[in-house]
Structures are given as C-alpha cells and as structure tokens.
TORPA-4810 file (N, C-alpha, C, O; in nm, 3 decimals):
<nodes>
NODE_1_0.135_0.409_4.685_0.066_0.502_4.596_0.072_0.450_4.453_0.179_0.416_4.403_M
NODE_2_-0.043_0.445_4.389_-0.048_0.390_4.252_0.023_0.482_4.154_0.018_0.605_4.167_A
NODE_3_0.088_0.422_4.058_0.155_0.501_3.954_0.053_0.557_3.858_-0.051_0.496_3.833_K
NODE_4_0.083_0.673_3.804_-0.003_0.731_3.701_0.012_0.650_3.573_0.119_0.594_3.547_K
NODE_5_-0.095_0.643_3.492_-0.088_0.565_3.367_0.029_0.604_3.279_0.095_0.517_3.223_P
NODE_6_0.056_0.736_3.265_0.163_0.777_3.176_0.301_0.741_3.232_0.398_0.730_3.157_N
NODE_7_0.309_0.721_3.365_0.436_0.679_3.423_0.468_0.536_3.383_0.585_0.500_3.365_A
NODE_8_0.365_0.454_3.371_0.383_0.315_3.329_0.435_0.310_3.187_0.524_0.232_3.153_V
NODE_9_0.377_0.397_3.103_0.421_0.402_2.964_0.566_0.448_2.955_0.644_0.395_2.877_V
NODE_10_0.600_0.549_3.037_0.734_0.607_3.031_0.840_0.504_3.065_0.953_0.513_3.015_A
NODE_11_0.807_0.405_3.148_0.904_0.304_3.186_0.953_0.225_3.065_1.065_0.173_3.065_E
NODE_12_0.870_0.217_2.961_0.905_0.138_2.843_0.980_0.221_2.738_1.025_0.167_2.637_H
NODE_13_0.994_0.351_2.764_1.059_0.436_2.665_1.211_0.434_2.683_1.261_0.453_2.794_F
NODE_14_1.280_0.412_2.575_1.426_0.424_2.575_1.465_0.506_2.454_1.393_0.509_2.354_T
NODE_15_1.577_0.573_2.462_1.623_0.653_2.349_1.644_0.561_2.229_1.716_0.462_2.240_I
NODE_16_1.583_0.592_2.115_1.599_0.505_1.998_1.745_0.490_1.959_1.825_0.582_1.974_P
NODE_17_1.779_0.372_1.911_1.916_0.342_1.869_1.933_0.355_1.719_2.046_0.352_1.668_Q
NODE_18_1.822_0.369_1.648_1.826_0.377_1.502_1.689_0.424_1.455_1.595_0.432_1.534_S
NODE_19_1.679_0.456_1.327_1.548_0.493_1.272_1.453_0.375_1.276_1.332_0.392_1.294_L
NODE_20_1.508_0.255_1.259_1.423_0.135_1.268_1.364_0.124_1.409_1.245_0.097_1.425_E
NODE_21_1.447_0.146_1.509_1.401_0.140_1.647_1.301_0.253_1.675_1.203_0.233_1.747_D
NODE_22_1.326_0.370_1.619_1.235_0.484_1.637_1.098_0.452_1.577_0.995_0.487_1.634_A
NODE_23_1.098_0.387_1.461_0.972_0.348_1.399_0.895_0.252_1.486_0.773_0.264_1.501_G
NODE_24_0.966_0.155_1.544_0.901_0.057_1.631_0.841_0.126_1.754_0.727_0.100_1.791_F
NODE_25_0.920_0.215_1.816_0.873_0.281_1.937_0.761_0.380_1.909_0.676_0.403_1.995_Q
NODE_26_0.760_0.438_1.792_0.656_0.535_1.758_0.517_0.473_1.773_0.423_0.539_1.818_W
NODE_27_0.505_0.348_1.737_0.374_0.284_1.741_0.326_0.250_1.879_0.206_0.227_1.898_G
NODE_28_0.415_0.245_1.979_0.374_0.193_2.109_0.379_0.291_2.225_0.322_0.262_2.330_R
NODE_29_0.444_0.405_2.211_0.467_0.486_2.329_0.357_0.587_2.361_0.337_0.620_2.478_T
NODE_30_0.287_0.637_2.262_0.181_0.734_2.288_0.236_0.866_2.338_0.271_0.953_2.258_G
NODE_31_0.243_0.883_2.470_0.281_1.012_2.528_0.426_1.049_2.500_0.463_1.165_2.518_V
NODE_32_0.510_0.956_2.456_0.651_0.983_2.432_0.680_1.016_2.285_0.796_1.023_2.245_Q
NODE_33_0.576_1.035_2.206_0.599_1.058_2.064_0.679_1.184_2.036_0.749_1.192_1.935_Q
NODE_34_0.669_1.283_2.125_0.748_1.405_2.106_0.896_1.376_2.113_0.974_1.429_2.034_G
NODE_35_0.937_1.292_2.208_1.078_1.257_2.223_1.128_1.179_2.102_1.240_1.200_2.055_S
NODE_36_1.045_1.089_2.054_1.085_1.009_1.938_1.092_1.097_1.813_1.183_1.080_1.732_I
NODE_37_0.998_1.190_1.798_1.000_1.281_1.684_1.128_1.364_1.684_1.186_1.389_1.578_A
NODE_38_1.172_1.407_1.802_1.295_1.486_1.811_1.415_1.402_1.764_1.504_1.452_1.695_K
NODE_39_1.416_1.275_1.804_1.525_1.187_1.760_1.523_1.172_1.608_1.627_1.181_1.543_Y
NODE_40_1.405_1.150_1.552_1.393_1.133_1.407_1.437_1.260_1.336_1.503_1.254_1.232_I
NODE_41_1.402_1.376_1.391_1.442_1.503_1.331_1.593_1.518_1.331_1.650_1.575_1.238_M
NODE_42_1.659_1.468_1.436_1.805_1.475_1.441_1.868_1.388_1.332_1.977_1.418_1.283_D
NODE_43_1.800_1.280_1.295_1.853_1.188_1.193_1.818_1.230_1.051_1.882_1.188_0.955_Q
NODE_44_1.715_1.313_1.038_1.669_1.355_0.905_1.669_1.508_0.897_1.569_1.571_0.930_I
NODE_45_1.780_1.568_0.855_1.787_1.714_0.844_1.675_1.768_0.754_1.651_1.718_0.644_P
NODE_46_1.608_1.870_0.802_1.501_1.931_0.723_1.362_1.885_0.764_1.263_1.950_0.730_G
NODE_47_1.354_1.774_0.836_1.224_1.726_0.881_1.162_1.828_0.976_1.224_1.868_1.075_L
NODE_48_1.041_1.871_0.946_0.972_1.970_1.027_0.980_2.110_0.970_0.895_2.195_0.999_G
NODE_49_1.083_2.135_0.889_1.098_2.266_0.825_0.995_2.278_0.713_1.002_2.204_0.615_D
NODE_50_0.899_2.370_0.725_0.792_2.381_0.624_0.841_2.418_0.485_0.768_2.402_0.387_P
NODE_51_0.965_2.468_0.475_1.018_2.505_0.344_1.076_2.385_0.269_1.106_2.393_0.150_S
NODE_52_1.092_2.272_0.339_1.146_2.150_0.278_1.032_2.068_0.221_0.940_2.030_0.294_V
NODE_53_1.038_2.041_0.092_0.928_1.971_0.026_0.924_1.822_0.063_0.819_1.770_0.099_E
NODE_54_1.040_1.755_0.054_1.044_1.612_0.084_1.079_1.593_0.230_1.197_1.588_0.267_E
NODE_55_0.978_1.581_0.315_0.999_1.572_0.458_1.064_1.439_0.498_1.151_1.436_0.586_Q
NODE_56_1.023_1.330_0.435_1.078_1.198_0.467_1.138_1.137_0.340_1.066_1.074_0.262_L
NODE_57_1.268_1.155_0.318_1.332_1.094_0.201_1.315_0.943_0.202_1.300_0.883_0.309_P
NODE_58_1.318_0.883_0.085_1.286_0.741_0.072_1.374_0.651_0.160_1.324_0.560_0.226_K
NODE_59_1.504_0.676_0.162_1.593_0.588_0.238_1.556_0.587_0.386_1.545_0.480_0.448_E
NODE_60_1.537_0.706_0.443_1.502_0.716_0.585_1.360_0.665_0.610_1.331_0.605_0.713_Q
NODE_61_1.273_0.690_0.516_1.135_0.644_0.528_1.129_0.492_0.529_1.052_0.432_0.604_K
NODE_62_1.211_0.429_0.445_1.215_0.282_0.441_1.267_0.225_0.573_1.222_0.119_0.615_D
NODE_63_1.359_0.295_0.637_1.412_0.247_0.764_1.306_0.259_0.874_1.294_0.171_0.959_R
NODE_64_1.232_0.367_0.873_1.121_0.381_0.968_1.017_0.272_0.944_0.956_0.220_1.037_L
NODE_65_0.999_0.239_0.817_0.899_0.137_0.780_0.931_0.002_0.841_0.841_-0.071_0.881_K
NODE_66_1.061_-0.031_0.848_1.101_-0.159_0.906_1.052_-0.167_1.051_0.995_-0.268_1.093_V
NODE_67_1.076_-0.062_1.128_1.035_-0.061_1.267_0.885_-0.060_1.284_0.831_-0.131_1.369_G
NODE_68_0.816_0.020_1.202_0.670_0.025_1.210_0.610_-0.110_1.172_0.509_-0.151_1.229_L
NODE_69_0.672_-0.178_1.075_0.622_-0.309_1.034_0.639_-0.410_1.146_0.550_-0.491_1.171_M
NODE_70_0.753_-0.405_1.214_0.775_-0.498_1.325_0.674_-0.473_1.437_0.621_-0.567_1.496_N
NODE_71_0.649_-0.347_1.466_0.550_-0.315_1.570_0.411_-0.362_1.530_0.338_-0.419_1.610_H
NODE_72_0.376_-0.337_1.405_0.244_-0.377_1.355_0.225_-0.528_1.364_0.119_-0.577_1.404_Y
NODE_73_0.331_-0.601_1.327_0.323_-0.746_1.329_0.323_-0.805_1.469_0.270_-0.914_1.491_G
NODE_74_0.383_-0.734_1.564_0.389_-0.785_1.702_0.269_-0.743_1.786_0.226_-0.818_1.874_E
NODE_75_0.216_-0.623_1.760_0.118_-0.568_1.853_-0.019_-0.537_1.793_-0.117_-0.527_1.868_N
NODE_76_-0.029_-0.521_1.663_-0.158_-0.485_1.604_-0.221_-0.603_1.531_-0.336_-0.638_1.558_I
NODE_77_-0.148_-0.664_1.440_-0.197_-0.785_1.371_-0.090_-0.892_1.385_-0.009_-0.910_1.294_V
NODE_78_-0.089_-0.963_1.497_0.013_-1.068_1.518_-0.011_-1.188_1.427_-0.111_-1.195_1.356_P
NODE_79_0.083_-1.281_1.431_0.076_-1.400_1.346_-0.054_-1.476_1.368_-0.101_-1.491_1.480_C
NODE_80_-0.111_-1.525_1.257_-0.233_-1.604_1.261_-0.204_-1.742_1.203_-0.118_-1.759_1.117_R
NODE_81_-0.278_-1.839_1.251_-0.252_-1.978_1.213_-0.375_-2.040_1.147_-0.487_-2.028_1.197_Y
NODE_82_-0.352_-2.105_1.033_-0.462_-2.161_0.954_-0.435_-2.307_0.918_-0.322_-2.347_0.893_Y
NODE_83_-0.543_-2.383_0.916_-0.539_-2.517_0.856_-0.621_-2.510_0.729_-0.713_-2.428_0.719_V
NODE_84_-0.589_-2.594_0.634_-0.660_-2.593_0.507_-0.764_-2.705_0.506_-0.729_-2.823_0.513_I
NODE_85_-0.890_-2.667_0.498_-1.000_-2.763_0.495_-1.085_-2.738_0.372_-1.137_-2.628_0.353_A
NODE_86_-1.099_-2.841_0.286_-1.173_-2.825_0.161_-1.121_-2.708_0.080_-1.197_-2.631_0.022_D
NODE_87_-0.989_-2.696_0.076_-0.920_-2.591_0.000_-0.943_-2.451_0.056_-0.913_-2.352_-0.011_N
NODE_88_-0.996_-2.440_0.176_-1.021_-2.309_0.238_-0.942_-2.297_0.368_-0.936_-2.393_0.445_N
NODE_89_-0.883_-2.179_0.394_-0.810_-2.160_0.520_-0.906_-2.139_0.636_-0.999_-2.059_0.627_P
NODE_90_-0.883_-2.211_0.744_-0.964_-2.198_0.865_-0.871_-2.162_0.979_-0.778_-2.236_1.009_V
NODE_91_-0.896_-2.047_1.043_-0.806_-2.002_1.150_-0.822_-2.088_1.274_-0.933_-2.126_1.312_E
NODE_92_-0.708_-2.118_1.337_-0.706_-2.201_1.457_-0.614_-2.140_1.562_-0.523_-2.065_1.528_K
NODE_93_-0.637_-2.170_1.690_-0.542_-2.130_1.793_-0.407_-2.197_1.767_-0.402_-2.305_1.708_P
NODE_94_-0.301_-2.134_1.811_-0.167_-2.187_1.781_-0.149_-2.329_1.834_-0.085_-2.411_1.768_E
NODE_95_-0.205_-2.359_1.953_-0.188_-2.493_2.009_-0.253_-2.599_1.920_-0.195_-2.705_1.896_T
NODE_96_-0.373_-2.570_1.870_-0.441_-2.665_1.781_-0.366_-2.676_1.649_-0.355_-2.784_1.591_E
NODE_97_-0.315_-2.563_1.604_-0.240_-2.561_1.477_-0.116_-2.648_1.488_-0.083_-2.721_1.394_W
NODE_98_-0.047_-2.641_1.599_0.074_-2.721_1.618_0.045_-2.871_1.615_0.127_-2.950_1.568_N
NODE_99_-0.073_-2.909_1.664_-0.109_-3.050_1.671_-0.169_-3.103_1.542_-0.177_-3.224_1.521_E
NODE_100_-0.212_-3.012_1.455_-0.279_-3.053_1.331_-0.179_-3.123_1.238_-0.066_-3.078_1.222_F
NODE_101_-0.223_-3.234_1.177_-0.134_-3.315_1.094_-0.146_-3.288_0.944_-0.062_-3.332_0.866_Q
NODE_102_-0.252_-3.217_0.904_-0.271_-3.192_0.761_-0.202_-3.065_0.713_-0.109_-3.016_0.778_G
NODE_103_-0.248_-3.013_0.599_-0.188_-2.890_0.544_-0.223_-2.772_0.633_-0.338_-2.752_0.671_E
NODE_104_-0.123_-2.695_0.665_-0.145_-2.578_0.750_-0.049_-2.467_0.710_0.057_-2.491_0.653_K
NODE_105_-0.089_-2.344_0.744_-0.008_-2.229_0.707_-0.014_-2.125_0.819_-0.112_-2.116_0.893_R
NODE_106_0.092_-2.047_0.828_0.093_-1.934_0.920_0.102_-1.806_0.836_0.163_-1.805_0.729_R
NODE_107_0.041_-1.701_0.888_0.040_-1.577_0.812_0.065_-1.459_0.905_-0.009_-1.438_1.001_L
NODE_108_0.170_-1.384_0.875_0.195_-1.259_0.947_0.239_-1.154_0.846_0.243_-1.180_0.726_D
NODE_109_0.272_-1.037_0.895_0.302_-0.926_0.805_0.426_-0.953_0.721_0.435_-0.910_0.606_I
NODE_110_0.522_-1.025_0.777_0.645_-1.053_0.703_0.621_-1.155_0.592_0.680_-1.147_0.484_H
NODE_111_0.535_-1.253_0.620_0.498_-1.350_0.516_0.425_-1.278_0.404_0.453_-1.301_0.286_V
NODE_112_0.330_-1.191_0.441_0.248_-1.120_0.341_0.334_-1.032_0.250_0.318_-1.035_0.128_A
NODE_113_0.424_-0.955_0.309_0.506_-0.864_0.230_0.625_-0.934_0.167_0.694_-0.876_0.084_F
NODE_114_0.650_-1.059_0.205_0.760_-1.134_0.146_0.722_-1.202_0.015_0.808_-1.257_-0.053_G
NODE_115_0.594_-1.198_-0.019_0.549_-1.262_-0.144_0.579_-1.174_-0.264_0.551_-1.054_-0.262_M
NODE_116_0.635_-1.234_-0.368_0.660_-1.156_-0.489_0.533_-1.150_-0.573_0.432_-1.213_-0.541_D
NODE_117_0.538_-1.073_-0.680_0.419_-1.049_-0.760_0.367_-1.175_-0.827_0.246_-1.193_-0.840_Q
NODE_118_0.456_-1.263_-0.869_0.411_-1.386_-0.935_0.334_-1.474_-0.837_0.236_-1.538_-0.875_S
NODE_119_0.378_-1.476_-0.712_0.306_-1.554_-0.609_0.169_-1.495_-0.584_0.071_-1.568_-0.573_T
NODE_120_0.163_-1.363_-0.574_0.034_-1.297_-0.550_-0.062_-1.320_-0.666_-0.182_-1.339_-0.647_L
NODE_121_-0.007_-1.317_-0.787_-0.091_-1.340_-0.905_-0.147_-1.482_-0.903_-0.265_-1.503_-0.933_T
NODE_122_-0.064_-1.579_-0.868_-0.109_-1.718_-0.859_-0.219_-1.732_-0.753_-0.321_-1.796_-0.778_Y
NODE_123_-0.198_-1.672_-0.637_-0.298_-1.681_-0.531_-0.430_-1.615_-0.573_-0.537_-1.668_-0.545_L
NODE_124_-0.420_-1.503_-0.639_-0.542_-1.433_-0.682_-0.623_-1.518_-0.778_-0.746_-1.515_-0.777_R
NODE_125_-0.553_-1.595_-0.862_-0.621_-1.676_-0.964_-0.662_-1.814_-0.914_-0.760_-1.871_-0.963_E
NODE_126_-0.589_-1.869_-0.816_-0.613_-2.008_-0.776_-0.652_-2.027_-0.629_-0.715_-2.127_-0.594_H
NODE_127_-0.616_-1.933_-0.545_-0.649_-1.945_-0.403_-0.700_-1.811_-0.353_-0.634_-1.741_-0.276_E
NODE_128_-0.818_-1.777_-0.397_-0.873_-1.643_-0.371_-0.887_-1.613_-0.222_-0.857_-1.502_-0.179_K
NODE_129_-0.933_-1.710_-0.144_-0.953_-1.685_-0.001_-0.822_-1.653_0.070_-0.816_-1.564_0.155_N
NODE_130_-0.718_-1.726_0.036_-0.586_-1.700_0.096_-0.531_-1.565_0.048_-0.471_-1.490_0.125_W
NODE_131_-0.552_-1.538_-0.079_-0.509_-1.410_-0.136_-0.573_-1.294_-0.062_-0.507_-1.194_-0.033_Y
NODE_132_-0.702_-1.306_-0.033_-0.773_-1.198_0.036_-0.721_-1.178_0.178_-0.715_-1.064_0.226_E
NODE_133_-0.682_-1.286_0.244_-0.624_-1.274_0.378_-0.490_-1.201_0.373_-0.460_-1.117_0.458_L
NODE_134_-0.410_-1.235_0.271_-0.281_-1.168_0.253_-0.301_-1.020_0.225_-0.234_-0.935_0.284_V
NODE_135_-0.392_-0.989_0.135_-0.417_-0.851_0.097_-0.472_-0.770_0.212_-0.445_-0.650_0.224_Q
NODE_136_-0.550_-0.834_0.298_-0.605_-0.764_0.414_-0.492_-0.712_0.504_-0.498_-0.599_0.553_E
NODE_137_-0.391_-0.796_0.525_-0.278_-0.754_0.607_-0.198_-0.644_0.536_-0.160_-0.545_0.599_I
NODE_138_-0.174_-0.660_0.408_-0.095_-0.562_0.334_-0.166_-0.427_0.328_-0.103_-0.323_0.346_K
NODE_139_-0.296_-0.430_0.303_-0.372_-0.305_0.295_-0.377_-0.236_0.431_-0.362_-0.115_0.440_T
NODE_140_-0.400_-0.316_0.536_-0.406_-0.258_0.670_-0.276_-0.192_0.710_-0.277_-0.082_0.765_G
NODE_141_-0.163_-0.258_0.682_-0.035_-0.199_0.719_-0.005_-0.076_0.634_0.046_0.024_0.685_F
NODE_142_-0.037_-0.081_0.506_-0.010_0.033_0.418_-0.080_0.159_0.470_-0.023_0.268_0.469_S
NODE_143_-0.204_0.143_0.516_-0.277_0.257_0.573_-0.211_0.302_0.703_-0.193_0.422_0.727_K
NODE_144_-0.175_0.206_0.785_-0.110_0.236_0.913_0.022_0.309_0.891_0.052_0.407_0.960_Y
NODE_145_0.100_0.263_0.794_0.230_0.324_0.766_0.212_0.466_0.714_0.282_0.558_0.756_F
NODE_146_0.118_0.483_0.622_0.092_0.616_0.567_0.048_0.713_0.675_0.094_0.827_0.679_S
NODE_147_-0.041_0.669_0.761_-0.090_0.755_0.869_0.022_0.787_0.968_0.032_0.900_1.017_N
NODE_148_0.105_0.688_0.998_0.215_0.709_1.092_0.313_0.813_1.037_0.362_0.898_1.111_S
NODE_149_0.343_0.804_0.908_0.433_0.902_0.846_0.375_1.043_0.853_0.446_1.139_0.880_C
NODE_150_0.245_1.054_0.828_0.180_1.185_0.838_0.188_1.238_0.981_0.211_1.357_1.003_R
NODE_151_0.168_1.149_1.078_0.174_1.190_1.218_0.315_1.235_1.256_0.331_1.334_1.328_E
NODE_152_0.416_1.164_1.208_0.554_1.200_1.238_0.587_1.337_1.179_0.646_1.421_1.246_I
NODE_153_0.548_1.360_1.054_0.573_1.489_0.989_0.499_1.601_1.061_0.554_1.708_1.083_V
NODE_154_0.374_1.575_1.097_0.293_1.676_1.167_0.356_1.713_1.301_0.363_1.830_1.337_S
NODE_155_0.400_1.611_1.375_0.464_1.636_1.505_0.594_1.712_1.488_0.625_1.802_1.566_K
NODE_156_0.670_1.674_1.385_0.798_1.741_1.359_0.777_1.888_1.323_0.851_1.975_1.368_A
NODE_157_0.676_1.915_1.243_0.647_2.054_1.204_0.607_2.137_1.326_0.643_2.254_1.337_K
NODE_158_0.532_2.076_1.416_0.491_2.147_1.538_0.613_2.177_1.624_0.626_2.288_1.676_K
NODE_159_0.701_2.079_1.640_0.822_2.099_1.720_0.915_2.203_1.657_0.974_2.285_1.727_L
NODE_160_0.926_2.198_1.524_1.010_2.294_1.452_0.956_2.436_1.471_1.032_2.530_1.496_Y
NODE_161_0.824_2.449_1.460_0.761_2.580_1.475_0.783_2.635_1.616_0.810_2.754_1.633_A
NODE_162_0.772_2.549_1.717_0.793_2.592_1.855_0.938_2.634_1.878_0.964_2.734_1.945_E
NODE_163_1.031_2.558_1.821_1.173_2.587_1.840_1.214_2.718_1.773_1.297_2.792_1.826_K
NODE_164_1.155_2.746_1.656_1.196_2.863_1.579_1.099_2.980_1.593_1.111_3.080_1.523_H
NODE_165_1.003_2.966_1.682_0.910_3.076_1.706_0.819_3.108_1.590_0.778_3.222_1.572_G
NODE_166_0.787_3.007_1.511_0.698_3.029_1.398_0.553_3.021_1.444_0.517_2.936_1.525_L
NODE_167_0.471_3.109_1.393_0.330_3.109_1.429_0.251_3.040_1.320_0.262_3.073_1.202_K
NODE_168_0.170_2.944_1.362_0.084_2.874_1.266_-0.039_2.959_1.238_-0.090_3.027_1.326_R
NODE_169_-0.084_2.953_1.114_-0.201_3.031_1.075_-0.323_2.983_1.153_-0.356_2.865_1.151_E
NODE_170_-0.389_3.076_1.220_-0.508_3.039_1.295_-0.623_3.012_1.200_-0.644_3.086_1.104_R
NODE_171_-0.697_2.906_1.228_-0.807_2.869_1.138_-0.912_2.978_1.132_-0.983_2.991_1.032_S
NODE_172_-0.923_3.060_1.242_-1.025_3.164_1.243_-0.995_3.274_1.142_-1.085_3.350_1.106_L
NODE_173_-0.869_3.284_1.096_-0.836_3.385_0.997_-0.869_3.341_0.856_-0.861_3.420_0.763_T
NODE_174_-0.907_3.215_0.840_-0.941_3.164_0.709_-1.085_3.197_0.675_-1.169_3.208_0.764_L
NODE_175_-1.113_3.212_0.547_-1.252_3.233_0.508_-1.329_3.106_0.540_-1.271_2.998_0.545_V
NODE_176_-1.458_3.118_0.562_-1.536_3.006_0.614_-1.529_2.884_0.523_-1.517_2.772_0.573_F
NODE_177_-1.535_2.902_0.392_-1.537_2.787_0.302_-1.409_2.705_0.314_-1.412_2.582_0.304_S
NODE_178_-1.295_2.773_0.335_-1.168_2.703_0.350_-1.162_2.635_0.487_-1.119_2.521_0.498_V
NODE_179_-1.207_2.706_0.589_-1.206_2.649_0.725_-1.299_2.528_0.734_-1.268_2.430_0.800_R
NODE_180_-1.413_2.538_0.665_-1.509_2.427_0.663_-1.445_2.302_0.602_-1.459_2.193_0.657_E
NODE_181_-1.376_2.319_0.489_-1.311_2.206_0.423_-1.201_2.147_0.511_-1.186_2.025_0.519_K
NODE_182_-1.126_2.234_0.578_-1.017_2.188_0.664_-1.070_2.107_0.782_-1.011_2.005_0.818_K
NODE_183_-1.179_2.151_0.841_-1.238_2.080_0.955_-1.278_1.938_0.915_-1.252_1.843_0.989_V
NODE_184_-1.340_1.925_0.798_-1.385_1.794_0.752_-1.267_1.706_0.712_-1.270_1.584_0.734_L
NODE_185_-1.164_1.766_0.654_-1.044_1.689_0.621_-0.976_1.637_0.748_-0.930_1.523_0.752_E
NODE_186_-0.972_1.721_0.851_-0.913_1.679_0.979_-0.995_1.566_1.041_-0.940_1.472_1.098_D
NODE_187_-1.127_1.578_1.029_-1.215_1.474_1.083_-1.191_1.340_1.013_-1.183_1.236_1.078_L
NODE_188_-1.178_1.345_0.880_-1.152_1.223_0.804_-1.018_1.163_0.842_-1.006_1.041_0.854_L
NODE_189_-0.916_1.247_0.862_-0.784_1.198_0.898_-0.786_1.130_1.035_-0.720_1.028_1.055_Q
NODE_190_-0.861_1.187_1.129_-0.873_1.126_1.262_-0.941_0.990_1.252_-0.905_0.896_1.323_K
NODE_191_-1.040_0.980_1.163_-1.110_0.854_1.143_-1.017_0.750_1.082_-1.017_0.634_1.124_C
NODE_192_-0.936_0.790_0.982_-0.842_0.699_0.918_-0.739_0.649_1.020_-0.707_0.530_1.022_I
NODE_193_-0.688_0.740_1.104_-0.590_0.702_1.204_-0.647_0.602_1.304_-0.583_0.502_1.335_T
NODE_194_-0.768_0.632_1.354_-0.831_0.542_1.452_-0.860_0.406_1.391_-0.843_0.303_1.456_A
NODE_195_-0.904_0.406_1.263_-0.935_0.281_1.196_-0.810_0.197_1.175_-0.812_0.075_1.197_S
NODE_196_-0.699_0.260_1.132_-0.576_0.186_1.105_-0.513_0.129_1.231_-0.449_0.024_1.228_S
NODE_197_-0.532_0.199_1.343_-0.474_0.153_1.469_-0.566_0.058_1.544_-0.526_-0.008_1.640_K
NODE_198_-0.692_0.051_1.498_-0.787_-0.038_1.563_-0.827_0.008_1.702_-0.865_-0.074_1.786_G
NODE_199_-0.818_0.139_1.728_-0.848_0.190_1.861_-0.995_0.227_1.879_-1.039_0.252_1.992_T
NODE_200_-1.072_0.229_1.772_-1.212_0.269_1.782_-1.293_0.191_1.679_-1.278_0.212_1.559_D
NODE_201_-1.378_0.102_1.726_-1.455_0.017_1.635_-1.559_0.096_1.557_-1.613_0.046_1.458_S
NODE_202_-1.589_0.220_1.601_-1.689_0.301_1.530_-1.627_0.384_1.418_-1.699_0.451_1.343_T
NODE_203_-1.495_0.379_1.406_-1.428_0.458_1.302_-1.441_0.388_1.167_-1.364_0.297_1.136_A
NODE_204_-1.538_0.429_1.089_-1.567_0.369_0.959_-1.526_0.469_0.850_-1.599_0.565_0.823_D
NODE_205_-1.411_0.446_0.788_-1.357_0.541_0.691_-1.449_0.558_0.571_-1.476_0.670_0.528_V
NODE_206_-1.498_0.446_0.517_-1.586_0.453_0.399_-1.713_0.532_0.430_-1.758_0.613_0.350_A
NODE_207_-1.770_0.507_0.547_-1.893_0.577_0.586_-1.867_0.726_0.607_-1.948_0.809_0.567_L
NODE_208_-1.754_0.759_0.669_-1.721_0.900_0.691_-1.702_0.973_0.559_-1.745_1.088_0.545_T
NODE_209_-1.638_0.908_0.462_-1.621_0.969_0.330_-1.756_0.994_0.264_-1.778_1.099_0.202_K
NODE_210_-1.848_0.898_0.278_-1.981_0.915_0.220_-2.055_1.032_0.285_-2.123_1.110_0.218_K
NODE_211_-2.042_1.043_0.417_-2.108_1.151_0.489_-2.054_1.287_0.448_-2.129_1.383_0.433_R
NODE_212_-1.922_1.296_0.430_-1.861_1.422_0.389_-1.905_1.456_0.246_-1.935_1.571_0.215_I
NODE_213_-1.908_1.354_0.159_-1.952_1.377_0.021_-2.097_1.424_0.019_-2.133_1.511_-0.060_A
NODE_214_-2.180_1.367_0.106_-2.321_1.407_0.114_-2.332_1.551_0.164_-2.417_1.627_0.119_A
NODE_215_-2.245_1.587_0.256_-2.244_1.723_0.310_-2.217_1.825_0.199_-2.287_1.926_0.187_Y
NODE_216_-2.115_1.796_0.118_-2.081_1.889_0.011_-2.174_1.880_-0.109_-2.172_1.966_-0.197_F
NODE_217_-2.257_1.774_-0.112_-2.353_1.760_-0.222_-2.466_1.861_-0.210_-2.534_1.892_-0.307_A
NODE_218_-2.485_1.912_-0.088_-2.589_2.013_-0.066_-2.539_2.148_-0.113_-2.443_2.201_-0.058_V
NODE_219_-2.601_2.203_-0.212_-2.555_2.330_-0.271_-2.642_2.449_-0.234_-2.602_2.564_-0.253_T
NODE_220_-2.758_2.422_-0.184_-2.848_2.535_-0.147_-2.950_2.486_-0.048_-3.035_2.563_-0.003_A
</nodes>
C-alpha cells in the first residue's frame, strides 16, 4: 500500500534541537509547521501572546535566521558556479567549472552575506554584473526571511489562541471598507510568500501591488 504524501514528509521531521535547527526545519516540513511553532514558542516566552509587542526578540530571531539561511542555501537557491569571460560572470555546471582553468567564482548565500560593505561598494562601482548577482541572492533571502518570520508569528498566535480559548475577530463583523482592505492585504501577503519560496511562477509581487493600487484608485 502506497504511503500518503504527508507520511513521507513526516519521516523527515525530528524534534528541533535548537532555534537554529527549528529555523532550518521550518522551511522544509510543510505539514509539520505546527509542531515546530510549538517548539519555538517554548524557547521564546510570549511568542503568540497578542499582548506582547515584540514577538521575536532580536537574539532569538537571529538564531532562527541561521537555520532559515542554511535551508535557503541548500534547498531554494543552492550554490552557483561562474567563470569570468570578458569581465562578465557566466554560469556553468559544477563539473565544467571544476575543469575550467581560468578565473572562476562560486556564489551562494553565505558568500553573499559574508561580504562587508566596502566589498559591496567596490563591486557596485567596478563589477556591476557580479554585484547584481550578489544582491539578487541577498534580496531574495531577505524577503524569504521576513515572510518566514511573519508565518511563524501568525502560526504561534493561532496556537496561543486555541490553547487559551481566545476568539479571533470574525472578518464578517468588520465594516466593509476594513474587510475589503484586509482581503487585499492577505492576497498580497500570499503572493509575496509564494514568490519568495518559488512555489508559483505566476506570483508577481510588483504586478499584484499595481493591481491593488489600481483597485483603490477607483473612487466612484
């Protein structure tokens, strides 16, 4: 008898050993995110409590970032290999890159975020194409990290509400203008999440923002 898809995923789930490990697992488990959120909540008192303003303190957030960065670099944007031709980086398969005898470079998330500001400034002024490749990785991860943190907080708040019997305000009780804005904000957030994870090629954040702006531009 064939295993159910979620059973296959569950085989890879283990109880996190640290916030770094929890961050790494958050990106890959899907159906197990509730279990990981509970672990994170145990490590961060106040997470999920709507009365707490700072849901993810910097120290704990930085530790989650380490794990999310490792997952991003291993599974979403893995290492890329370039040879330099006519002062321009040309991407090559790793096997060809290994055999190449001229100038060559590898680029992954750790290389990108390991550059200090003086290096980035030099690249921006003298090696624009390489600079843009570096910035592409940094920008992509920054969006992914921001969205992941929002997802963790949202999941924690839901779990906290369930545990303490708190009732969430139903959208139907909101006046239409507020509910309308909330629906569009939720739509944009779903688009940002899909775009950052690369799960939907049709998720165009810039286009969605333009469409929402056009929607609100109609006044009568």
